[in-house]
C-alpha positions as CSV (number, residue, x, y, z in Angstrom):
1,X,10.1,178.7,71.0
2,X,12.9,179.3,73.4
3,X,11.3,176.6,75.8
4,X,10.8,174.3,72.9
5,X,14.4,174.5,72.1
6,X,15.5,174.4,75.7
7,X,13.3,171.2,76.4
8,X,14.4,169.5,73.3
9,X,18.1,170.1,74.3
10,X,17.5,168.7,77.8
11,X,15.1,166.2,79.3
12,X,11.9,167.5,77.7
13,X,9.1,169.2,79.2
14,X,5.5,170.5,78.9
15,X,3.9,173.8,78.0
16,X,0.2,174.8,78.8
17,X,-1.8,177.2,76.8
18,X,-4.9,178.6,78.4
19,X,-3.3,179.2,81.9
20,X,-2.3,182.6,83.3
21,X,0.8,183.5,85.2
22,X,-1.0,182.8,88.5
23,X,-1.7,179.2,87.3
24,X,-5.5,180.0,86.9
25,X,-7.3,178.3,84.1
26,X,-8.6,181.0,81.7
27,X,-8.9,178.9,78.6
28,X,-8.5,179.5,74.9
29,X,-11.2,181.2,72.6
30,X,-10.0,179.3,69.5
31,X,-8.0,176.3,70.5
32,X,-7.9,174.6,67.2
33,X,-6.5,177.7,65.5
34,X,-4.0,178.2,68.2
35,X,-2.9,174.5,67.8
36,X,-2.4,174.9,64.1
37,X,-0.3,178.2,64.7
38,X,1.9,176.6,67.3
39,X,2.5,173.7,65.1
40,X,3.6,176.0,62.2
41,X,5.8,178.1,64.3
42,X,7.8,175.0,65.5
43,X,8.2,173.8,62.0
44,X,9.3,177.2,60.8
45,X,11.5,178.2,63.6
46,X,13.1,175.1,65.3
47,X,15.8,173.0,63.5
48,X,16.1,170.2,63.5
49,X,12.3,169.5,63.8
50,X,11.9,168.4,67.4
51,X,9.6,165.5,68.5
52,X,6.4,167.1,70.1
53,X,3.0,165.9,71.0
54,X,0.3,168.7,71.0
55,X,-3.1,167.7,72.6
56,X,-6.3,169.5,73.6
57,X,-8.5,169.0,76.5
58,X,-11.2,170.7,78.6
59,X,-10.8,171.7,82.3
60,X,-13.7,173.3,84.1
61,X,-15.3,173.8,80.8
62,X,-12.4,175.6,79.3
63,X,-10.2,174.6,76.3
64,X,-6.6,174.0,77.2
65,X,-3.7,172.9,74.9
66,X,-0.7,170.8,76.2
67,X,2.5,170.9,74.1
68,X,4.7,168.0,75.2
69,X,8.3,168.3,74.2
70,X,10.3,165.1,74.3
71,X,14.2,165.0,74.8
72,X,15.8,165.1,71.5
73,X,18.6,163.0,70.2
74,X,19.8,165.4,67.4
75,X,21.0,167.9,69.5
76,X,21.5,171.0,69.5
77,X,18.0,172.2,68.6
78,X,18.2,175.7,67.4
79,X,15.5,178.6,67.5
80,X,15.7,180.5,64.4
81,X,14.6,184.2,64.5
82,X,15.5,187.5,62.8
83,X,18.2,185.7,60.9
84,X,19.8,184.4,64.1
85,X,20.1,180.8,65.3
86,X,20.5,180.0,68.9
87,X,20.4,176.9,71.1
88,X,18.6,177.2,74.4
89,X,18.8,175.3,77.7
90,X,17.0,175.4,80.9
91,X,18.4,177.3,83.9
92,X,15.9,177.0,86.7
93,X,12.6,178.1,85.5
94,X,14.2,180.0,82.5
95,X,15.3,179.2,78.9
96,X,18.6,180.8,78.3
97,X,21.0,180.8,75.4
98,X,23.4,177.8,75.8
99,X,27.1,178.8,76.7
100,X,29.7,177.9,74.2
101,X,31.0,175.0,76.3
102,X,27.5,173.5,76.6
103,X,26.7,174.1,73.0
104,X,29.8,172.0,72.1
105,X,28.6,169.4,74.3
106,X,25.1,169.3,72.8
107,X,26.9,168.9,69.3
108,X,28.8,166.0,70.5
109,X,25.8,164.4,72.0
110,X,23.8,165.0,68.8
111,X,26.4,163.2,66.8
112,X,26.6,160.3,69.3
113,X,30.1,161.2,70.3
114,X,31.8,162.0,73.6
115,X,34.7,164.4,74.5
116,X,36.8,161.5,75.8
117,X,36.4,159.4,72.7
118,X,37.4,162.3,70.2
119,X,40.7,161.6,68.3
120,X,43.5,164.2,68.9
121,X,46.6,165.0,67.1
122,X,48.8,163.7,70.0
123,X,50.7,160.5,69.1
124,X,50.9,157.7,71.7
125,X,54.6,157.1,71.0
126,X,55.4,160.7,72.5
127,X,54.0,159.9,76.0
128,X,54.3,157.4,78.7
129,X,51.8,155.5,80.6
130,X,53.6,153.9,83.6
131,X,51.0,154.7,86.2
132,X,48.1,153.4,84.1
133,X,49.8,150.1,83.3
134,X,51.0,149.7,86.9
135,X,47.7,150.4,88.4
136,X,45.9,148.1,85.9
137,X,48.2,145.3,86.8
138,X,47.8,146.0,90.6
139,X,43.9,146.2,90.3
140,X,43.2,143.4,87.7
141,X,46.3,141.2,88.0
142,X,46.6,141.5,84.1
143,X,49.2,143.3,82.0
144,X,48.0,146.3,80.0
145,X,48.7,145.0,76.5
146,X,49.5,147.4,73.6
147,X,46.3,146.3,71.8
148,X,44.4,147.4,74.9
149,X,45.0,151.1,73.9
150,X,42.9,150.6,70.7
151,X,40.3,148.2,72.3
152,X,39.8,150.4,75.4
153,X,39.4,153.7,73.4
154,X,42.5,155.4,74.3
155,X,44.2,155.5,70.9
156,X,43.2,154.7,67.2
157,X,44.9,152.3,64.9
158,X,47.2,154.9,63.5
159,X,48.6,155.6,67.0
160,X,46.8,158.9,67.9
161,X,45.6,159.4,71.3
162,X,41.9,160.1,72.2
163,X,41.2,162.6,74.8
164,X,40.7,159.7,77.2
165,X,44.3,158.6,76.4
166,X,45.7,162.1,77.0
167,X,43.8,162.1,80.4
168,X,45.6,158.8,81.3
169,X,49.2,159.8,80.2
170,X,51.8,160.3,82.9
171,X,52.3,163.8,81.4
172,X,50.2,166.9,82.0
173,X,48.7,167.4,78.5
174,X,44.9,168.1,79.1
175,X,45.0,171.7,80.7
176,X,41.7,171.3,82.6
177,X,42.7,168.0,84.3
178,X,43.3,169.6,87.8
179,X,42.0,169.4,91.4
180,X,42.3,172.3,93.7
181,X,42.1,171.3,97.4
182,X,41.7,173.5,100.3
183,X,41.2,172.8,104.2
184,X,39.6,176.0,105.5
185,X,39.8,177.3,109.0
186,X,36.2,177.2,110.2
187,X,32.9,176.9,108.5
188,X,33.2,179.4,105.4
189,X,35.7,180.2,102.6
190,X,38.1,183.2,103.2
191,X,41.4,184.3,101.9
192,X,43.6,181.4,100.8
193,X,46.7,183.2,102.5
194,X,45.0,183.8,105.8
195,X,42.2,181.4,106.3
196,X,43.6,178.2,104.8
197,X,45.1,175.7,107.0
198,X,46.2,173.6,104.0
199,X,45.9,173.9,100.2
200,X,47.2,171.8,97.3
201,X,47.0,171.9,93.6
202,X,47.2,168.7,91.6
203,X,47.3,168.2,87.7
204,X,47.8,165.5,85.1
205,X,46.8,161.8,85.1
206,X,43.3,160.9,86.4
207,X,44.7,158.1,88.6
208,X,47.2,160.5,90.2
209,X,44.6,163.0,90.8
210,X,42.2,160.6,92.5
211,X,45.1,159.2,94.7
212,X,46.4,162.7,95.6
213,X,43.1,164.3,96.5
214,X,42.1,161.1,98.5
215,X,45.3,161.7,100.4
216,X,44.6,165.4,101.0
217,X,41.1,164.4,102.5
218,X,42.6,161.8,104.7
219,X,45.3,164.2,105.9
220,X,42.8,166.6,106.8
221,X,40.4,164.4,108.6
222,X,40.4,162.9,111.9
223,X,39.6,159.4,113.2
224,X,38.4,159.7,116.9
225,X,37.4,156.7,118.9
226,X,35.3,155.8,121.9
227,X,36.2,153.1,124.4
228,X,33.3,150.7,124.9
229,X,32.9,147.7,127.5
230,X,34.8,145.1,125.3
231,X,36.4,147.1,122.4
232,X,37.4,150.4,120.9
233,X,35.1,151.8,118.3
234,X,36.8,154.2,115.6
235,X,34.8,157.2,114.6
236,X,36.1,158.7,111.3
237,X,34.9,162.1,110.1
238,X,34.0,160.6,106.8
239,X,33.3,157.3,105.3
240,X,36.5,156.7,103.1
241,X,34.4,154.7,100.5
242,X,31.9,157.6,100.2
243,X,34.8,160.0,99.7
244,X,36.3,157.9,97.0
245,X,33.0,157.5,95.2
246,X,32.5,161.3,95.3
247,X,35.9,161.9,94.0
248,X,35.6,159.3,91.1
249,X,32.1,160.8,90.2
250,X,33.8,164.2,90.0
251,X,36.7,163.2,87.8
252,X,34.7,160.7,85.5
253,X,31.6,162.7,84.9
254,X,32.9,166.2,84.9
255,X,32.8,168.4,81.7
256,X,36.3,168.8,80.3
257,X,35.2,171.1,77.5
258,X,34.9,174.1,79.7
259,X,38.2,176.0,79.6
260,X,39.9,177.0,82.8
261,X,37.9,174.8,84.9
262,X,38.9,172.3,87.6
263,X,37.5,170.2,90.4
264,X,37.4,171.8,93.8
265,X,37.6,170.1,97.1
266,X,36.9,172.5,100.0
267,X,37.1,171.1,103.4
268,X,35.5,173.0,106.4
269,X,35.2,172.0,110.2
270,X,31.7,170.7,109.4
271,X,31.6,169.4,106.1
272,X,33.5,168.3,102.8
273,X,32.4,169.9,99.6
274,X,33.5,168.4,96.1
275,X,32.4,170.5,93.1
276,X,33.0,169.6,89.6
277,X,32.4,171.3,86.1
278,X,29.2,170.3,84.3
279,X,25.7,169.5,85.7
280,X,23.8,166.2,85.2
281,X,24.4,165.0,81.7
282,X,20.7,164.8,80.9
283,X,20.2,168.3,82.1
284,X,17.8,167.7,85.2
285,X,18.9,169.1,88.5
286,X,20.0,166.3,90.9
287,X,18.2,167.9,93.8
288,X,14.8,167.4,92.1
289,X,15.4,163.6,91.7
290,X,15.3,160.3,93.6
291,X,18.9,159.2,93.8
292,X,17.9,155.7,93.9
293,X,16.1,155.6,90.6
294,X,18.5,157.7,88.5
295,X,19.4,156.2,85.1
296,X,23.1,155.9,84.5
297,X,24.2,158.3,81.8
298,X,27.8,158.8,81.3
299,X,29.4,162.1,79.9
300,X,32.7,160.4,79.4
301,X,32.0,156.7,78.7
302,X,35.6,155.7,77.7
303,X,37.2,156.6,80.9
304,X,34.2,155.5,82.9
305,X,34.7,152.0,81.4
306,X,38.4,152.0,82.2
307,X,37.9,153.1,85.8
308,X,35.2,150.2,86.0
309,X,37.8,147.8,84.8
310,X,40.2,148.8,87.5
311,X,37.5,148.6,90.1
312,X,37.3,152.2,90.9
313,X,33.5,152.4,90.1
314,X,30.6,150.3,88.9
315,X,28.8,150.5,85.7
316,X,25.3,150.4,87.2
317,X,25.4,154.2,88.2
318,X,25.2,153.3,91.9
319,X,27.9,155.7,92.9
320,X,25.6,158.4,94.6
321,X,23.5,155.6,96.4
322,X,26.8,154.1,97.7
323,X,27.8,157.5,99.1
324,X,24.6,157.6,101.1
325,X,24.8,154.0,102.2
326,X,28.5,154.2,103.3
327,X,28.0,157.4,105.3
328,X,25.0,155.9,107.0
329,X,27.2,153.1,108.4
330,X,29.5,155.6,110.3
331,X,29.3,155.3,114.1
332,X,27.2,158.2,115.5
333,X,25.4,158.8,112.1
334,X,22.1,160.6,112.3
335,X,19.6,161.4,109.5
336,X,20.7,165.1,109.6
337,X,24.2,164.1,108.5
338,X,22.8,162.7,105.3
339,X,25.0,163.6,102.2
340,X,23.6,166.3,99.9
341,X,23.8,166.8,96.2
342,X,23.2,169.8,94.0
343,X,23.6,170.5,90.4
344,X,23.1,173.3,87.8
345,X,23.7,173.2,84.1
346,X,27.3,174.2,84.6
347,X,28.4,172.3,87.9
348,X,27.8,169.4,90.3
349,X,28.5,169.4,94.0
350,X,28.5,166.7,96.7
351,X,28.3,167.8,100.4
352,X,29.5,165.2,103.0
353,X,28.8,166.1,106.6
354,X,31.4,165.6,109.3
355,X,29.7,163.1,111.7
356,X,32.1,164.2,114.5
357,X,31.4,167.8,114.3
358,X,28.5,168.0,116.7
359,X,30.6,165.8,119.2
360,X,33.3,168.3,118.9
361,X,31.0,171.5,119.4
362,X,29.4,169.9,122.4
363,X,32.0,168.1,124.3
364,X,30.1,168.7,127.5
365,X,27.6,165.9,126.4
366,X,30.3,163.2,126.1
367,X,30.0,160.5,128.6
368,X,32.7,160.4,131.4
369,X,34.4,157.3,130.2
370,X,35.0,158.9,126.8
371,X,36.2,162.2,128.5
372,X,38.8,160.0,130.4
373,X,39.9,158.5,127.1
374,X,40.3,162.0,125.6
375,X,42.2,163.3,128.6
376,X,44.8,160.5,128.1
377,X,45.1,161.4,124.6
378,X,45.6,165.1,125.4
379,X,48.2,164.3,127.9
380,X,50.1,162.1,125.4
381,X,49.8,164.9,122.8
382,X,51.0,167.6,125.2
383,X,54.1,165.5,126.1
384,X,55.0,165.0,122.5
385,X,54.4,168.7,121.7
386,X,56.8,169.6,124.6
387,X,59.3,167.0,123.3
388,X,59.2,168.8,119.7
389,X,59.5,172.2,121.1
390,X,62.7,171.4,123.0
391,X,64.2,169.5,120.1
392,X,63.4,172.2,117.7
393,X,65.5,175.0,119.3
394,X,67.3,174.9,116.1
395,X,65.7,174.1,112.6
396,X,65.0,170.3,112.3
397,X,63.7,168.3,109.3
398,X,60.2,166.6,109.6
399,X,61.6,163.1,109.4
400,X,64.4,163.7,112.0
401,X,61.6,165.2,114.4
402,X,59.4,162.2,114.1
403,X,62.3,159.8,114.6
404,X,63.2,161.7,117.7
405,X,59.9,161.4,119.0
406,X,59.9,157.5,118.3
407,X,57.4,157.7,115.1
408,X,58.2,155.9,111.9
409,X,55.1,157.1,110.0
410,X,56.2,160.6,109.2
411,X,52.9,161.5,107.5
412,X,50.8,160.4,110.5
413,X,53.2,162.1,112.9
414,X,53.1,165.4,110.9
415,X,49.2,165.3,110.7
416,X,48.6,164.7,114.5
417,X,51.6,166.6,116.1
418,X,53.4,169.0,113.9
419,X,50.3,170.5,112.3
420,X,48.6,171.4,115.6
421,X,51.8,173.2,116.6
422,X,52.0,175.0,113.4
423,X,48.3,176.2,113.6
424,X,48.9,177.4,117.0
425,X,51.9,179.4,116.2
426,X,54.2,177.6,118.7
427,X,56.3,176.3,115.8
428,X,57.2,177.8,112.4
429,X,58.4,176.8,109.1
430,X,61.8,178.0,107.8
431,X,60.3,178.4,104.3
432,X,56.7,179.4,105.0
433,X,56.1,180.5,101.3
434,X,56.9,177.0,100.2
435,X,55.2,174.6,102.6
436,X,56.0,171.6,100.5
437,X,59.7,172.5,99.8
438,X,62.2,169.5,100.3
439,X,64.3,171.9,102.2
440,X,61.5,172.7,104.7
441,X,62.5,172.7,108.4
442,X,60.7,173.5,111.4
443,X,61.7,175.7,114.5
444,X,60.3,176.7,117.9
445,X,58.6,180.1,117.4
446,X,60.5,181.8,120.1
447,X,63.7,181.1,118.2
448,X,62.7,182.7,115.0
449,X,64.3,186.0,115.9
450,X,67.8,184.6,116.2
451,X,67.8,182.8,112.8
């Protein structure tokens, strides 16, 4: 009965009677009586009544029963026993009691509602939507009209916001709308204080989360290049479009019901992992499916539709396939660098491989021409590093250091020149406990004792 409940609450499944635990056919002595008993149990113990098909057949002269349970539309399907009603879900090869957040999602699904479409007690007039309206104008060349809040499902006719509307407000009013980003030193997680090269926490509006997390990945990635006969070929660590698709997927399809949850971005030397709360909406593990044949089922259709209108995503559910195809276009790509997807009932994870990692780890295999090009880059970097150290005998701001070295793009300068000096300990922050402080300055390490 637990399996019947779990199958009905997810993607369905089949139970075979007359087969032992070693998958050997042992048959049933009274298949007809067993079939009647199974049917009666389901009618008495499962509510609402699930859609099942019970059939009998013979295998090697033995009677077998097959109970096919179809995915239900009236979720949750409860198993009632000993005065207790519990809904079950599948976790690997087990049927387990649905956690509270998954039970809430099953209730919404069964009433044909979604979290993002639910009306809240927040009034639209009390919040601003500057970023949404500006981005919509930029992406579509159309102004976001007052009537669009109602027609797009962000508010009702009385001016109360839906959860989708709250997720698009400038203010931080959905507490789970967060992304934690970390660039780890090496191939594994460690202490955030000792082993993280960079970490950021973002919260609030979904558009700002997408922009900030995309910028974090770019700032902690590199674009190498190789010199060919007639041109230079850029070799980014990750495909920008693939990263965007993975981030949009994490923000749009995540489960916002799970309290205390957030999207996590973890960057390592060899890979980028993006993990979001909530597994596949239909319950089946993504690793057991063909990416190219997955039917599009959206957990949050209102915000998915809005992101489609702003051209951040497509309605056809082709985002995962796009991640594969865009990564495959990268120079130096091999099949072993294919992105990977994993899911459980409670989370979804995308793993993008750094296509330059093997090159970095095996520099001896790089052609002589590429090594000469790299040497020129190294010499240039060494010269700039020396100029920074000489200039920073007293604390200096990031912008004034960049200008002193002839660079206008402060962000690019910091990522390529200041950051390596910080990581090597040759330069230090004056406010190490607040790396993003507006008063942050940098000083050569040997001068620290005299400050």
